[in-house]
N, C-alpha and C positions, 0 to 999 in steps of 0.2 A: 483360543484365548481372545477376547474381543479387544479392539484397538481403543485407547482412551480418547472421548470424546470431551472436547470444552465447548459446550454451548452451542453443541447444534449447529455448526458451520457448516460451508460450503464443502462439499466432496470433492470439488475440482477448480481450476482455475476459471472453466466455463462459467460455474453457479457463480463464482465472485466478480469475474469481469465478462460478463454476455455479450456475444459478437454485436458489433455496431452493425445497422443497417446499410450505412454508405458502405462502396466499394465492394467488398467480397462476399454479394449477396448469393453466390451459386454454390459456394461451398458451405456457408453459413457457420464458417469459423474466423475468429479473428485474428489479426495478423500479430506478428510479435511487438511491431512498432505500437499497434491497439493497445494489445496487452499490458505495456511499460507504460505507456499515457494513462490509462485507466489507474494503473498500481500508484503513479505520483499523484495524480490528481487526488486519490485516496488521502495520501501521505498529506498531502497539503490542506485536506479538508480538515483533517484530524489537527492538524498544527495552529489551524484559523478557530477551530471550537475550541482547544485546551485555552490558547491565548483570549478568546471571548470571556470562557470562564471564568478564568483568573481575573480577568478585569472585573466583572460582576461580581465576585466574592470580594473583592477590594473596595467597590463603592458600596456594599452591604447588601445586593441585591442577589436573588439567584441561589445559585446551588450551595451546598454543604462541602465543607472542606474536603472530605472523603471523595467526592462526586470529582471534585475540580483536578484533586490528587490523580485519581484513577484517569480521567481524561487526558491531564498531560504525562502521566506514564504511557497511555496508549501512544499518543503523537512520539515520544521518546522513543519509544521502541521501533516504531512505524519507521520514523526515519532513521534510526540506526540499520534496520534492515534493508532498507532502499540506498543506504550509501554502502552496505556490502556488498549487494548486488551490483550496484554501478562499478564497486571497485572489481570485483568478479569479472564483469563483462568487459573492462577495461585491460585487465590483464590477458584475458581471451583473445581481445583484438592484438593487441600487440604482440602476442605469442606468433597469431595468425601471420602477422606483418612479418614477423622474422623468419616464418619458412622458407627454406628456398626451393622456387617453383623448376 
């Protein structure tokens, strides 16, 4: 049975967030911080794009209503995902801090 594919998205995080050229050139891999920074920049980009499209719709130029709604939903979902990832990371950090050494 084949897995469900939506829109031919990236196979893994490296395709979505390619390693930066600065820093870790030897390994060719992005650090955790770089991956998280890229993910949060993408969330911010989607938020800004949704806001811009909503403004354009309000003044009567640009996209159709359905395009604006799709952009706003993408921004909302990506923000909620980022919030949940942050909450899980914070919870894991707090759990590690509670461990006795």
